[in-house]
C-alpha positions in Angstrom: -24.0 188.6 115.8 -24.1 190.8 118.9 -23.1 189.0 122.1 -23.1 190.1 125.7 -21.2 188.0 128.2 -21.0 188.4 132.0 -18.4 186.8 134.2 -14.7 186.6 134.9 -12.3 188.1 132.3 -8.5 188.5 132.3 -8.1 186.7 135.6 -6.5 183.3 136.4 -9.8 181.5 137.2 -11.1 178.6 135.1 -14.2 180.6 134.2 -12.1 183.4 132.9 -10.0 181.1 130.8 -13.2 179.6 129.3 -14.7 183.0 128.6 -11.6 184.4 127.0 -10.9 181.4 124.7 -14.5 181.4 123.3 -15.0 185.2 123.5 -11.9 186.2 121.6 -12.7 183.5 119.0 -16.1 185.1 118.5 -14.4 188.5 117.9 -12.0 186.8 115.5 -15.1 185.3 113.7 -16.4 188.8 113.2 -19.1 188.9 116.0 -19.5 191.9 118.2 -18.7 191.2 121.9 -19.5 193.2 125.0 -18.0 191.8 128.3 -19.3 192.7 131.8 -16.9 191.6 134.5 -15.8 192.0 138.1 -14.2 195.1 139.5 -10.4 194.7 139.8 -10.8 195.2 143.5 -13.2 192.3 143.8 -12.9 189.5 141.3 -13.0 185.7 140.9 -9.6 184.1 140.9 -6.2 185.0 142.5 -4.9 187.6 140.1 -5.8 189.9 137.2 -3.7 189.0 134.2 -3.5 190.8 130.9 -5.0 194.1 129.8 -8.7 194.6 129.2 -9.9 195.2 125.7 -12.2 198.2 124.8 -15.3 196.0 124.9 -14.8 195.1 128.6 -16.8 196.9 131.3 -16.0 196.2 135.0 -19.2 196.9 136.9 -19.7 194.5 139.9 -18.2 192.7 142.8 -18.2 189.0 143.5 -21.3 187.5 145.1 -19.4 186.8 148.4 -17.8 190.3 148.7 -18.2 192.0 152.1 -20.1 194.8 150.5 -21.8 193.7 147.3 -21.9 196.3 144.5 -23.6 196.0 141.1 -23.8 198.7 138.5 -26.5 197.7 136.1 -26.0 200.5 133.6 -23.4 199.0 131.3 -25.5 195.8 131.0 -28.7 197.6 130.4 -27.3 200.1 127.9 -25.3 197.6 125.8 -26.6 196.3 122.5 -26.7 192.5 122.2 -29.0 189.7 121.0 -27.4 186.9 123.0 -26.6 187.2 126.7 -24.2 184.6 128.1 -23.6 184.2 131.9 -20.4 182.5 132.9 -20.3 180.8 136.3 -23.2 183.0 137.5 -22.9 181.8 141.1 -20.0 184.1 141.5 -22.0 187.1 140.2 -24.4 188.8 142.7 -27.5 186.9 141.8 -30.2 189.1 143.3 -29.0 192.3 141.6 -28.7 190.5 138.3 -32.2 189.0 138.9 -33.7 192.5 139.2 -32.7 193.4 135.7 -33.0 190.0 134.1 -36.5 190.7 132.6 -35.0 193.6 130.7 -32.2 191.4 129.5 -34.7 188.8 128.4 -36.7 191.5 126.6 -33.9 192.1 124.1 -31.8 188.9 124.0 -31.8 185.1 124.2 -30.1 184.0 127.5 -27.5 181.3 127.9 -25.9 180.1 131.2 -22.6 178.3 131.2 -22.4 176.1 134.3 -19.0 175.9 136.1 -20.3 174.5 139.4 -19.6 170.9 140.1 -23.1 170.2 141.6 -26.4 171.7 142.4 -26.3 174.7 144.7 -28.6 175.0 147.7 -29.1 178.8 147.3 -32.6 179.5 145.7 -31.3 182.7 144.2 -29.2 180.7 141.8 -32.3 179.3 140.2 -34.3 182.5 139.7 -33.2 182.9 136.0 -35.3 181.6 133.2 -32.4 180.6 130.9 -33.2 179.8 127.3 -30.2 177.4 127.3 -27.9 175.9 129.9 -24.5 174.8 128.7 -22.3 172.3 130.5 -19.0 170.6 129.6 -19.8 166.9 129.7 -22.3 164.2 130.9 -21.1 164.5 134.5 -22.6 168.0 134.6 -25.7 167.0 132.7 -26.5 164.2 135.2 -27.0 166.6 138.1 -28.4 169.5 136.0 -31.3 167.5 134.7 -32.4 167.0 138.3 -33.2 170.8 138.5 -33.7 172.0 134.9 -35.7 170.8 131.8 -33.5 168.4 129.9 -34.4 170.1 126.6 -32.7 173.3 127.7 -29.4 171.5 128.6 -26.6 171.5 126.0 -23.2 169.8 126.1 -20.4 171.9 124.7 -16.9 170.9 125.8 -14.5 173.2 127.7 -12.2 174.8 125.2 -8.4 174.4 125.1 -5.8 176.7 123.7 -5.1 176.1 120.0 -2.0 174.1 118.9 0.6 176.8 118.3 3.6 174.9 116.8 2.1 174.1 113.4 2.4 170.5 112.3 5.1 169.7 114.8 4.1 167.3 117.5 6.5 168.7 120.0 8.5 171.9 120.6 11.7 171.9 118.6 15.1 172.1 120.4 15.7 175.5 118.8 12.5 177.0 120.3 13.2 175.4 123.6 16.7 176.9 123.7 15.5 180.3 122.6 12.8 180.3 125.3 15.3 179.3 128.0 17.7 182.1 127.0 14.8 184.5 127.1 13.8 183.4 130.6 17.4 183.0 131.9 17.0 179.3 132.5 19.7 176.6 132.3 20.2 175.2 128.7 21.4 171.8 129.8 18.7 170.7 132.3 15.5 168.6 132.2 13.0 171.3 133.3 9.8 170.3 135.1 7.4 173.3 135.2 4.6 174.0 137.7 2.6 177.3 138.0 -0.3 178.9 139.8 -2.1 177.6 142.9 -2.1 174.0 141.7 1.8 173.9 141.9 1.2 173.4 145.6 0.4 169.7 145.0 3.6 169.1 143.1 5.6 169.3 146.3 4.1 166.0 147.5 5.9 164.1 144.7 9.2 165.8 144.9 11.0 162.8 146.4 10.0 160.7 143.4 11.3 163.4 141.0 14.4 163.9 143.1 15.3 160.3 142.9 15.5 160.5 139.1 18.3 163.1 139.5 20.8 160.3 139.8 20.3 159.7 136.1 18.9 163.0 134.7 19.9 166.6 135.3 16.5 167.7 136.7 15.6 171.3 137.3 12.2 172.1 138.9 10.7 175.5 138.1 7.7 176.9 140.0 6.1 180.2 139.0 3.4 181.3 141.5 2.3 183.8 144.1 0.1 181.3 145.9 1.0 181.3 149.6 0.4 177.6 150.2 2.5 176.7 147.2 5.3 179.0 148.2 5.4 177.6 151.7 5.4 174.0 150.5 8.2 174.5 148.0 10.3 176.8 150.2 10.5 174.1 152.8 12.2 171.9 150.2 14.3 174.4 148.4 17.0 175.1 151.0 17.9 171.5 150.9 18.1 171.2 147.1 19.6 173.3 144.3 17.4 171.7 141.7 14.5 174.0 142.5 13.8 177.5 141.4 10.9 179.5 142.6 9.8 182.6 140.7 7.1 184.9 142.2 4.4 186.0 139.9 1.1 185.5 138.1 2.1 184.8 134.5 -0.4 185.6 131.7 -1.0 183.2 128.8 1.9 184.5 126.6 4.3 184.2 129.5 3.0 180.7 130.4 3.6 179.5 126.9 7.1 180.8 126.9 7.7 178.9 130.1 6.1 175.8 128.5 8.3 176.0 125.4 11.3 176.2 127.7 10.3 173.1 129.7 10.4 169.4 129.2 7.3 168.6 131.3 4.3 170.5 132.7 3.4 168.7 135.9 -0.1 168.6 137.4 -0.5 166.6 140.6 -3.9 167.9 141.7 -6.0 165.2 143.4 -9.7 164.5 142.7 -12.4 166.7 144.1 -16.0 166.0 144.8 -18.5 166.8 142.1 -17.8 167.5 138.4 -14.6 169.4 137.7 -12.2 170.2 134.9 -8.5 171.2 134.8 -8.4 174.7 133.3 -4.6 174.4 133.6 -4.5 171.4 131.2 -6.9 173.0 128.8 -4.9 176.2 128.8 -1.5 174.5 128.4 -2.2 171.7 126.0 -1.6 173.7 122.8 2.0 174.5 123.7 3.2 171.1 122.4 4.7 170.1 125.7 3.6 166.9 127.5 1.4 167.3 130.5 2.1 164.7 133.2 -0.9 164.5 135.5 -2.2 162.6 138.4 -5.1 160.4 137.3 -7.9 162.5 138.9 -11.4 163.7 137.9 -9.8 167.0 136.9 -8.3 165.3 133.8 -11.0 162.7 133.2 -11.9 164.0 129.7 -8.4 164.1 128.2 -8.0 160.4 127.4 -4.4 159.8 126.2 -3.8 163.5 125.4 -2.1 163.8 128.8 0.2 161.3 130.5 -1.6 160.1 133.6 -0.2 158.3 136.7 -1.9 156.7 139.7 1.2 156.1 141.8 4.9 157.0 142.2 6.0 154.2 139.9 3.8 155.4 137.1 4.9 159.0 137.7 8.5 157.8 137.4 7.8 155.9 134.2 6.0 158.9 132.6 8.9 161.3 133.4 11.4 158.9 131.9 9.2 158.4 128.8 9.3 162.2 128.2 13.0 162.5 128.9 13.8 159.6 126.6 11.2 160.7 124.0 10.1 157.1 123.5 7.1 155.7 121.6 4.7 156.5 124.4 5.8 160.1 124.4 5.3 160.4 120.7 1.9 158.7 121.0 0.8 161.1 123.8 1.9 164.2 121.8 0.0 162.9 118.7 -3.2 162.5 120.9 -2.6 165.9 122.4 -2.5 167.6 119.0 -5.7 165.7 117.9 -7.4 166.8 121.1 -6.4 170.5 120.7 -7.4 170.6 117.1 -10.8 169.2 117.9 -11.5 171.2 121.1 -9.6 174.5 120.7 -11.3 177.8 121.5 -12.3 178.5 117.9 -13.9 175.1 117.4 -15.8 175.4 120.7 -16.8 179.0 119.9 -18.4 177.8 116.6 -20.4 175.3 118.6 -21.7 178.1 120.7 -22.6 180.2 117.6 -24.6 177.2 116.3 -26.5 177.1 119.5 -27.1 180.9 119.4 -28.4 180.7 115.9 -30.8 178.0 116.9 -32.1 180.1 119.7 -32.6 183.1 117.5 -34.3 181.2 114.6 
């Protein structure tokens, strides 16, 4: 099958993570992919990560750029029978709308909704999509107010595949090897945070710090986000348990950090509308426990992540991981089950089934 996809690619945005997980799986399945993405000078996210494949063409700015630019030629000249738009609100809608009839002339069109609610901009609704994909019923509930219900399809957000075979958790050997590679202490309990969301972790530092009386805790933050750096730098001079590394790690680097850590911490509070945690989906396959604030960002994970509502529950979750008790083992079992069911390849196959139904 020949697939064209427009949207974020090789950036740290949730839309890019989704596109890459399914897009690379389509390529692995033998389908031909053409990706049309943002210029490296105007993109969705906070950083470009990784190297573009030969099937990627960068040909437009974001919709909110000071000077909007859109080169239609790569999109019009490419050969595809399915055209997928990822998070099209970030793409300049009117320029895309001007060539949409030519896209429809040669391909079935699919829109993947990343917005958490209906938009007020009429330009968003000018496209006659053959199918509209959303991640769960929360999205469907608002989409059916604006679109025909028979065009709305639920396909879950993909997560990274489980990478440690039949193991439910990273082995001590892999952890030690990863720590040596990253020059991290071998004898500490490492709590890892990265990217812009690491900002929220500073709020619960006192709870984590109090556990230092019993456990040799070491907090590792990897980010270039200004808010996060400011928040953690205020704490760091008073405490030697914290290390801050500047950077935008790509997926291979993130997984090495995860292998080296005891916990991936996600303290991001709920936000209005429908949302998902791309961080949790991205990190779940590493075989490391995700300890997360019980917010609507992690609503779909069930017991695959350890959730907490207050400081006491956060404390219990961290201790559970450090002690590797029954709850820790149960969580890791559920995490593997979730990753096996919802990894990028499995979700990519659901898209292919939808594409085949549109082409038949």
